[in-house]
Backbone as a chain_set.jsonl record, in Angstrom:
{"seq": "XXXXXXXXXXXXXXXXXXXXXXXXXXXXXXXXXXXXXXXXXXXXXXXXXXXXXXXXXXXXXXXXXXXXXXXXXXXXXXXXXXXXXXXXXXXXXXXXXXXXXXXXXXXXXXXXXXXXXXXXXXXXXXXXXXXXXXXXXXXXXXXXXXXXXXXXXXXX", "coords": {"N": [[-133.156, -104.836, -35.843], [-131.472, -107.035, -33.697], [-130.045, -110.182, -33.895], [-129.466, -112.643, -31.711], [-126.897, -114.851, -31.321], [-126.947, -118.344, -30.82], [-125.093, -120.585, -28.957], [-124.162, -123.795, -29.4], [-123.061, -126.747, -28.082], [-121.113, -129.129, -29.704], [-119.478, -132.189, -30.797], [-116.183, -131.81, -31.907], [-115.726, -130.675, -35.237], [-118.164, -131.527, -36.1], [-120.784, -130.159, -37.822], [-123.78, -128.259, -37.915], [-127.015, -127.269, -39.276], [-127.432, -124.781, -38.167], [-124.938, -123.79, -37.941], [-124.411, -122.977, -40.587], [-125.882, -120.874, -41.498], [-126.873, -118.473, -43.751], [-126.086, -115.073, -44.765], [-128.271, -114.063, -46.114], [-130.336, -115.563, -45.011], [-130.14, -114.723, -42.377], [-130.905, -112.154, -42.677], [-133.619, -112.487, -43.627], [-134.648, -113.717, -41.294], [-134.508, -111.517, -39.627], [-136.216, -109.673, -40.78], [-138.621, -110.851, -40.283], [-138.805, -110.671, -37.649], [-137.68, -112.808, -36.074], [-136.794, -114.99, -33.512], [-133.882, -116.403, -31.981], [-133.745, -119.619, -30.797], [-133.284, -122.321, -28.635], [-134.773, -125.217, -28.657], [-135.87, -127.346, -26.221], [-136.024, -130.783, -26.275], [-136.889, -130.703, -28.901], [-135.854, -132.05, -31.058], [-136.207, -135.112, -33.05], [-134.935, -137.165, -31.626], [-135.226, -136.368, -29.071], [-133.444, -134.525, -28.247], [-131.951, -131.168, -27.763], [-132.903, -128.552, -29.94], [-131.563, -126.198, -32.094], [-132.47, -122.98, -33.428], [-134.702, -120.858, -35.207], [-137.526, -119.026, -34.095], [-140.741, -117.89, -35.081], [-143.275, -115.615, -34.887], [-146.369, -114.829, -36.107], [-149.26, -112.781, -36.588], [-152.477, -111.609, -37.05], [-152.585, -109.016, -39.374], [-150.109, -109.415, -40.235], [-149.997, -112.081, -41.03], [-149.454, -113.611, -43.869], [-149.497, -115.318, -47.053], [-147.012, -114.847, -48.347], [-145.369, -114.062, -46.197], [-145.376, -116.327, -44.666], [-144.184, -118.086, -46.479], [-141.636, -116.898, -46.697], [-140.757, -117.363, -44.009], [-140.744, -120.263, -43.998], [-138.555, -120.515, -45.615], [-136.436, -120.387, -43.908], [-134.024, -122.465, -43.02], [-133.609, -123.529, -40.608], [-135.996, -123.048, -39.103], [-137.57, -123.555, -36.162], [-139.835, -123.155, -34.446], [-143.133, -122.097, -35.002], [-145.821, -119.686, -34.958], [-148.942, -119.142, -35.84], [-151.602, -116.767, -36.144], [-154.935, -115.865, -36.428], [-157.701, -114.656, -38.88], [-156.512, -114.868, -41.181], [-155.048, -117.127, -41.491], [-154.985, -119.387, -43.676], [-155.745, -122.112, -45.993], [-154.023, -121.628, -48.123], [-151.958, -120.186, -47.004], [-150.998, -122.098, -45.2], [-150.038, -124.027, -46.917], [-147.66, -123.102, -47.806], [-145.878, -124.119, -45.931], [-145.611, -126.713, -46.438], [-143.705, -129.631, -46.606], [-141.654, -128.687, -45.037], [-138.748, -129.498, -43.341], [-137.506, -129.137, -40.861], [-139.048, -127.827, -38.984], [-140.33, -128.027, -35.73], [-142.225, -127.289, -33.949], [-145.601, -126.114, -34.128], [-148.048, -123.792, -33.953], [-151.54, -123.078, -34.379], [-153.871, -120.679, -34.61], [-156.875, -120.237, -35.603], [-159.906, -120.312, -37.515], [-159.958, -120.459, -40.157], [-158.999, -122.192, -41.881], [-159.073, -125.25, -43.835], [-159.619, -128.775, -43.841], [-158.136, -129.788, -45.875], [-156.11, -127.909, -45.894], [-154.93, -128.31, -43.356], [-154.085, -131.002, -43.751], [-151.985, -130.547, -45.617], [-149.754, -130.222, -44.179], [-148.675, -132.482, -43.964], [-146.073, -133.138, -44.964], [-144.236, -132.182, -43.255], [-141.912, -133.402, -41.849], [-140.39, -133.299, -39.35], [-142.002, -132.43, -37.427], [-143.11, -132.187, -34.062], [-144.822, -131.098, -32.207], [-148.084, -129.959, -32.503], [-150.411, -127.52, -32.256], [-153.737, -126.636, -32.255], [-156.241, -124.244, -32.444], [-159.487, -122.912, -32.2], [-160.542, -124.16, -34.52], [-162.36, -125.674, -37.266], [-161.994, -128.158, -38.335], [-162.403, -131.675, -38.932], [-162.364, -134.44, -36.53], [-161.663, -136.698, -37.811], [-159.781, -135.859, -39.959], [-157.857, -134.722, -38.414], [-156.948, -137.188, -37.189], [-155.973, -138.489, -39.361], [-153.797, -136.913, -40.033], [-152.401, -137.424, -37.653], [-151.77, -140.149, -38.106], [-150.131, -139.871, -40.43], [-148.052, -138.315, -39.359], [-146.673, -139.722, -37.101], [-144.928, -139.18, -34.96], [-145.748, -136.795, -34.046], [-147.38, -134.785, -31.574], [-150.557, -134.041, -31.359], [-152.694, -131.41, -30.412], [-156.072, -130.273, -30.044], [-158.345, -127.658, -29.915], [-161.416, -126.981, -30.382], [-163.567, -124.67, -32.315], [-166.115, -122.675, -30.921]], "CA": [[-133.236, -105.888, -34.751], [-130.325, -107.738, -33.511], [-130.319, -111.52, -33.763], [-128.492, -113.199, -30.758], [-126.516, -116.238, -31.744], [-127.099, -119.362, -29.763], [-123.989, -121.454, -29.093], [-124.629, -125.255, -29.202], [-121.79, -127.604, -28.014], [-121.189, -130.265, -30.555], [-118.137, -132.584, -30.978], [-115.349, -131.087, -32.808], [-115.806, -131.112, -36.545], [-119.553, -131.661, -36.446], [-121.455, -128.982, -38.227], [-125.222, -128.433, -38.075], [-127.539, -126.245, -40.122], [-127.174, -123.448, -37.531], [-123.565, -123.288, -38.446], [-124.39, -122.553, -42.056], [-126.849, -119.824, -41.885], [-126.375, -117.446, -44.616], [-126.532, -113.638, -44.483], [-129.707, -113.855, -46.554], [-131.275, -116.154, -44.016], [-130.249, -113.774, -41.289], [-131.823, -110.999, -43.119], [-135.006, -112.995, -43.58], [-135.083, -113.825, -39.964], [-134.649, -110.187, -38.973], [-137.428, -109.084, -41.349], [-139.82, -111.544, -39.68], [-138.594, -110.514, -36.174], [-137.436, -114.067, -35.542], [-136.001, -114.982, -32.242], [-133.21, -117.361, -31.831], [-134.061, -120.397, -29.695], [-132.795, -123.658, -28.539], [-135.97, -125.916, -28.273], [-135.634, -128.496, -25.535], [-136.851, -131.894, -26.84], [-137.362, -130.448, -30.269], [-135.358, -133.071, -32.175], [-136.871, -136.316, -33.101], [-134.242, -137.984, -30.674], [-135.437, -135.69, -27.897], [-132.331, -133.521, -27.916], [-132.19, -129.711, -28.071], [-132.887, -128.248, -31.436], [-131.435, -124.764, -32.168], [-132.992, -122.559, -34.69], [-135.532, -119.627, -35.112], [-138.87, -118.993, -33.757], [-141.436, -116.77, -35.62], [-144.815, -115.472, -34.635], [-147.249, -114.023, -36.985], [-150.609, -112.672, -36.207], [-153.348, -110.608, -37.725], [-152.305, -108.481, -40.746], [-148.804, -109.921, -40.679], [-150.074, -113.511, -41.506], [-149.695, -113.737, -45.329], [-148.792, -116.416, -47.85], [-145.733, -114.418, -48.573], [-144.558, -114.022, -44.931], [-145.039, -117.715, -44.211], [-143.21, -118.617, -47.389], [-140.349, -116.439, -46.148], [-140.47, -118.078, -42.724], [-140.391, -121.584, -44.449], [-137.257, -120.556, -46.277], [-135.418, -120.42, -42.878], [-133.844, -123.872, -42.974], [-133.638, -123.843, -39.128], [-137.204, -122.65, -38.453], [-137.933, -124.544, -35.235], [-141.171, -122.901, -33.967], [-143.903, -121.031, -35.779], [-147.117, -119.57, -34.415], [-149.904, -118.364, -36.796], [-152.842, -116.456, -35.505], [-155.949, -114.845, -37.105], [-158.359, -115.14, -39.9], [-155.671, -114.921, -42.476], [-154.369, -118.498, -41.587], [-155.832, -120.127, -44.688], [-155.033, -123.246, -46.7], [-152.914, -121.109, -49.099], [-150.943, -119.879, -46.042], [-150.5, -123.328, -44.651], [-149.387, -124.707, -48.019], [-146.302, -122.604, -47.776], [-145.146, -124.906, -44.989], [-145.575, -128.133, -47.002], [-142.384, -130.127, -46.826], [-140.53, -128.265, -44.182], [-138.199, -130.737, -42.601], [-136.898, -128.918, -39.552], [-139.939, -127.325, -38.086], [-140.7, -128.914, -34.677], [-143.43, -126.872, -33.199], [-146.503, -125.217, -34.929], [-149.397, -123.367, -33.375], [-152.371, -122.519, -35.405], [-155.067, -120.104, -33.871], [-157.666, -119.792, -36.648], [-160.911, -121.23, -37.961], [-160.112, -120.138, -41.571], [-158.216, -123.264, -42.843], [-159.93, -126.378, -43.987], [-158.947, -130.058, -43.67], [-157.077, -129.762, -46.892], [-154.816, -127.101, -45.4], [-154.331, -129.152, -42.302], [-153.307, -132.164, -44.317], [-150.869, -129.989, -46.418], [-148.587, -130.235, -43.219], [-148.062, -133.882, -43.81], [-144.606, -133.245, -45.292], [-143.362, -131.54, -42.195], [-141.609, -134.672, -41.096], [-139.877, -133.206, -37.968], [-142.986, -131.733, -36.553], [-143.279, -132.967, -32.857], [-146.003, -130.565, -31.567], [-149.026, -129.305, -33.366], [-151.518, -127.121, -31.339], [-154.662, -126.088, -33.129], [-157.143, -123.683, -31.659], [-160.383, -122.339, -33.007], [-160.717, -124.626, -35.901], [-163.522, -126.51, -37.58], [-161.589, -129.374, -39.063], [-162.897, -132.869, -38.291], [-161.525, -135.354, -35.766], [-161.126, -137.648, -38.857], [-158.723, -135.173, -40.59], [-156.753, -134.751, -37.312], [-156.71, -138.57, -37.012], [-155.281, -138.834, -40.59], [-152.591, -136.324, -39.831], [-151.677, -138.255, -36.633], [-151.262, -141.297, -38.771], [-149.065, -139.475, -41.352], [-146.918, -137.829, -38.536], [-146.843, -140.497, -35.76], [-144.144, -138.613, -33.913], [-146.353, -135.467, -33.646], [-148.458, -134.724, -30.628], [-151.705, -132.886, -31.887], [-153.869, -130.955, -29.509], [-157.006, -129.467, -30.727], [-159.416, -126.825, -29.228], [-162.411, -126.655, -31.535], [-164.175, -123.418, -32.282], [-167.342, -122.842, -30.111]], "C": [[-131.947, -106.604, -34.852], [-130.613, -109.191, -33.242], [-129.197, -112.143, -32.841], [-128.192, -114.547, -31.217], [-126.547, -117.182, -30.551], [-125.749, -120.33, -30.097], [-124.45, -122.937, -28.536], [-123.239, -126.1, -29.116], [-122.051, -128.87, -28.864], [-119.755, -130.744, -30.591], [-117.423, -131.869, -32.06], [-115.564, -131.66, -34.28], [-117.229, -131.274, -36.967], [-120.162, -130.313, -36.638], [-122.985, -129.208, -38.375], [-125.723, -127.26, -38.954], [-127.462, -124.866, -39.545], [-125.873, -122.893, -37.787], [-123.398, -122.597, -39.794], [-125.419, -121.638, -42.392], [-126.371, -118.792, -42.511], [-126.731, -116.13, -44.237], [-127.961, -113.434, -45.018], [-130.629, -114.44, -45.627], [-131.38, -115.334, -42.822], [-131.199, -112.619, -41.507], [-133.322, -111.236, -43.17], [-135.573, -113.103, -42.184], [-135.235, -112.452, -39.274], [-135.915, -109.535, -39.547], [-138.75, -109.673, -40.682], [-139.77, -111.412, -38.2], [-138.484, -111.829, -35.469], [-136.693, -113.936, -34.312], [-135.22, -116.285, -32.255], [-133.483, -118.298, -30.588], [-133.311, -121.613, -29.726], [-133.979, -124.624, -27.925], [-135.646, -127.123, -27.534], [-136.589, -129.608, -25.889], [-137.296, -131.679, -28.19], [-136.877, -131.337, -31.419], [-136.148, -134.253, -31.99], [-136.331, -137.322, -31.963], [-134.523, -137.465, -29.261], [-134.432, -134.787, -27.333], [-132.77, -132.14, -28.161], [-132.188, -129.492, -29.562], [-132.804, -126.744, -31.557], [-132.073, -124.237, -33.501], [-133.818, -121.162, -34.406], [-136.924, -119.901, -34.811], [-139.639, -117.809, -34.377], [-142.864, -116.832, -35.181], [-145.332, -114.505, -35.469], [-148.687, -114.061, -36.678], [-151.206, -111.49, -36.893], [-152.894, -110.356, -39.101], [-150.905, -109.004, -41.173], [-148.815, -111.423, -41.277], [-150.482, -113.407, -43.086], [-149.054, -114.796, -45.954], [-147.309, -116.052, -47.922], [-144.822, -114.493, -47.41], [-144.154, -115.529, -44.451], [-144.245, -118.443, -45.205], [-141.817, -118.199, -47.035], [-139.81, -117.185, -44.967], [-139.952, -119.603, -42.983], [-139.037, -121.557, -45.189], [-136.088, -120.554, -45.231], [-135.209, -121.996, -42.703], [-133.795, -124.319, -41.549], [-134.807, -123.13, -38.42], [-137.775, -123.803, -37.481], [-139.443, -124.397, -34.75], [-141.809, -121.786, -34.787], [-145.33, -121.065, -35.138], [-147.799, -118.713, -35.334], [-151.215, -118.087, -36.237], [-153.684, -115.562, -36.23], [-156.681, -115.44, -38.261], [-157.674, -115.358, -41.131], [-154.944, -116.248, -42.617], [-155.244, -119.375, -42.423], [-155.084, -121.271, -45.178], [-154.008, -122.741, -47.657], [-151.754, -120.864, -48.182], [-150.309, -121.035, -45.508], [-149.687, -124.127, -45.789], [-148.037, -124.266, -48.294], [-145.271, -123.377, -46.891], [-144.84, -126.282, -45.532], [-144.098, -128.483, -47.272], [-141.168, -129.614, -46.017], [-139.982, -129.284, -43.227], [-137.524, -130.441, -41.389], [-137.865, -128.414, -38.519], [-140.449, -128.45, -37.112], [-141.995, -128.643, -34.013], [-144.266, -125.794, -34.091], [-147.754, -125.091, -34.102], [-150.182, -122.668, -34.333], [-153.673, -122.172, -34.555], [-155.934, -119.466, -34.934], [-158.709, -120.809, -37.028], [-161.001, -121.108, -39.603], [-159.482, -121.143, -42.46], [-159.094, -124.416, -42.715], [-158.945, -127.632, -43.726], [-157.821, -130.183, -44.627], [-155.796, -129.05, -46.404], [-154.217, -127.703, -44.27], [-153.485, -130.252, -42.767], [-152.069, -131.741, -45.272], [-149.604, -130.067, -45.419], [-148.014, -131.566, -43.238], [-146.545, -134.138, -44.157], [-143.735, -132.616, -44.296], [-142.959, -132.734, -41.318], [-140.835, -134.646, -39.739], [-140.784, -132.669, -36.996], [-143.413, -132.659, -35.241], [-144.544, -132.399, -31.981], [-146.715, -129.634, -32.493], [-150.183, -128.813, -32.501], [-152.433, -126.225, -32.282], [-155.783, -125.498, -32.241], [-158.106, -122.829, -32.553], [-160.796, -122.911, -34.34], [-162.072, -125.429, -35.996], [-163.346, -127.67, -38.26], [-162.12, -130.575, -38.131], [-161.866, -133.667, -37.529], [-160.834, -136.364, -36.922], [-159.865, -137.04, -39.551], [-157.603, -135.112, -39.624], [-156.248, -136.153, -37.119], [-155.713, -138.966, -38.189], [-153.941, -138.128, -40.513], [-151.696, -137.076, -38.798], [-151.081, -139.459, -37.306], [-149.979, -141.039, -39.762], [-147.877, -139.023, -40.633], [-147.043, -138.446, -37.111], [-146.067, -139.865, -34.681], [-144.629, -137.261, -33.309], [-147.484, -135.627, -32.657], [-149.257, -133.55, -31.107], [-152.595, -132.753, -30.753], [-154.722, -130.05, -30.215], [-158.082, -128.895, -29.878], [-160.282, -126.368, -30.319], [-163.106, -125.287, -31.207], [-165.622, -123.667, -31.642], [-168.412, -122.132, -30.941]], "O": [[-131.383, -106.772, -35.933], [-131.43, -109.439, -32.355], [-128.038, -112.128, -33.256], [-129.095, -115.34, -31.487], [-126.204, -116.816, -29.427], [-125.44, -120.725, -31.222], [-124.988, -123.141, -27.448], [-122.43, -126.078, -30.043], [-123.069, -129.549, -28.729], [-118.846, -129.925, -30.449], [-118.022, -131.382, -33.019], [-115.581, -132.868, -34.517], [-117.495, -131.163, -38.164], [-120.09, -129.437, -35.776], [-123.413, -130.235, -38.901], [-124.947, -126.378, -39.322], [-127.428, -123.879, -40.28], [-125.684, -121.679, -37.851], [-122.482, -121.826, -40.082], [-125.84, -121.607, -43.548], [-125.483, -118.125, -41.981], [-127.639, -115.979, -43.419], [-128.753, -112.706, -44.42], [-131.699, -113.867, -45.424], [-132.457, -115.183, -42.245], [-132.06, -112.223, -40.722], [-134.149, -110.388, -42.835], [-136.697, -112.704, -41.88], [-136.076, -112.316, -38.386], [-136.631, -108.88, -38.79], [-139.784, -109.013, -40.58], [-140.616, -111.987, -37.515], [-139.082, -112.019, -34.41], [-136.035, -112.929, -34.052], [-135.861, -117.297, -32.537], [-133.454, -117.817, -29.456], [-132.726, -121.954, -30.754], [-134.051, -124.74, -26.702], [-135.117, -128.018, -28.193], [-137.806, -129.437, -25.823], [-138.103, -132.484, -28.654], [-137.404, -131.354, -32.531], [-136.731, -134.459, -30.926], [-137.072, -138.151, -31.436], [-134.075, -138.1, -28.306], [-134.489, -134.336, -26.189], [-133.849, -131.918, -28.71], [-131.525, -130.2, -30.321], [-133.751, -126.036, -31.213], [-132.182, -124.945, -34.502], [-133.544, -120.469, -33.427], [-137.472, -120.921, -35.23], [-139.152, -116.696, -34.178], [-143.528, -117.866, -35.114], [-144.796, -113.402, -35.568], [-149.301, -115.116, -36.519], [-150.538, -110.523, -37.258], [-152.801, -111.264, -39.927], [-150.588, -109.018, -42.362], [-147.858, -111.902, -41.884], [-151.627, -113.163, -43.468], [-148.032, -115.236, -45.427], [-146.452, -116.87, -47.59], [-143.669, -114.909, -47.527], [-143.065, -115.896, -44.01], [-143.616, -119.426, -44.813], [-140.896, -119.016, -47.058], [-138.646, -117.58, -44.895], [-139.006, -120.107, -42.378], [-138.445, -122.625, -45.342], [-134.922, -120.697, -45.6], [-136.124, -122.709, -42.291], [-133.947, -125.52, -41.325], [-134.656, -122.663, -37.292], [-138.342, -124.805, -37.918], [-140.182, -125.378, -34.67], [-141.217, -120.781, -35.181], [-145.931, -122.097, -34.838], [-147.317, -117.619, -35.628], [-151.936, -119.014, -35.867], [-153.205, -114.512, -36.658], [-156.396, -116.573, -38.649], [-158.196, -115.978, -42.057], [-154.316, -116.525, -43.639], [-156.15, -120.035, -41.914], [-153.91, -121.44, -44.85], [-153.108, -123.52, -47.971], [-150.639, -121.275, -48.503], [-149.089, -121.006, -45.343], [-148.723, -124.822, -45.468], [-147.285, -124.973, -48.964], [-144.054, -123.306, -47.066], [-143.887, -126.929, -45.099], [-143.373, -127.804, -47.999], [-140.0, -129.957, -46.201], [-140.704, -129.851, -42.406], [-136.95, -131.361, -40.808], [-137.605, -128.524, -37.321], [-140.887, -129.535, -37.496], [-142.743, -129.523, -33.587], [-143.746, -124.828, -34.649], [-148.387, -126.043, -33.646], [-149.702, -121.788, -35.048], [-154.375, -122.994, -33.967], [-155.787, -118.27, -35.185], [-158.485, -122.013, -36.905], [-161.945, -121.574, -40.241], [-159.435, -120.966, -43.678], [-159.776, -124.613, -41.71], [-157.748, -127.522, -43.462], [-156.716, -130.608, -44.289], [-154.662, -129.52, -46.499], [-152.992, -127.641, -44.167], [-152.361, -130.463, -42.311], [-151.253, -132.589, -45.631], [-148.478, -129.972, -45.905], [-146.981, -131.817, -42.617], [-145.9, -135.104, -43.75], [-142.527, -132.535, -44.518], [-143.533, -133.026, -40.269], [-140.631, -135.665, -39.079], [-140.421, -132.455, -35.84], [-143.986, -133.737, -35.399], [-145.167, -133.114, -31.196], [-146.17, -128.735, -33.134], [-150.925, -129.667, -32.017], [-151.998, -125.283, -32.944], [-156.248, -126.201, -31.344], [-157.679, -122.147, -33.485], [-161.34, -122.205, -35.189], [-162.744, -125.767, -35.021], [-164.301, -128.252, -38.774], [-162.246, -130.506, -36.909], [-160.669, -133.604, -37.812], [-159.657, -136.72, -36.882], [-158.902, -137.794, -39.693], [-156.47, -135.43, -39.985], [-155.047, -136.264, -36.873], [-154.747, -139.696, -37.966], [-152.958, -138.744, -40.926], [-150.506, -137.322, -38.997], [-149.911, -139.752, -37.058], [-149.027, -141.812, -39.865], [-146.763, -139.245, -41.107], [-147.437, -137.811, -36.133], [-146.476, -139.973, -33.525], [-144.106, -136.704, -32.344], [-148.396, -136.437, -32.826], [-148.842, -132.399, -31.244], [-153.16, -133.693, -30.196], [-154.261, -129.148, -30.916], [-158.711, -129.654, -29.14], [-159.936, -125.476, -31.094], [-163.206, -124.848, -30.061], [-166.219, -124.728, -31.824], [-169.575, -122.086, -30.54]]}, "num_chains": 1, "name": "protein.A"}
């Protein structure tokens, strides 16, 4: 897989994380079939946020795969889908400070798993589908991450 580089205009001399991606990170991104993106409005100040987007579904959702994705310092978007999206899997994202958008499509994680995301300080959008977590837990996460817009579609 070829990873296309994104060119982001910055004042001369300013370097961002995207400028410092190591060969190891590029290899990790390729192994996860990550896509280079420039997320409009993804930064806390509303500016574009360059980085990687990773989608994992079904059998590819493992604690190890999510931990590898979390090792990408410029992971901007992550989508996790299926019954393997558990508390253990979500705990691998704890403390990621660059992630801006997270989609969770699973009923297999608990309120504890949801609250393990509280350290994701740059999270702006969290979409949760098919969950059984309480509105109280969602409200607690909204309090912990006030800049994050959380949408929830409960399991039927």
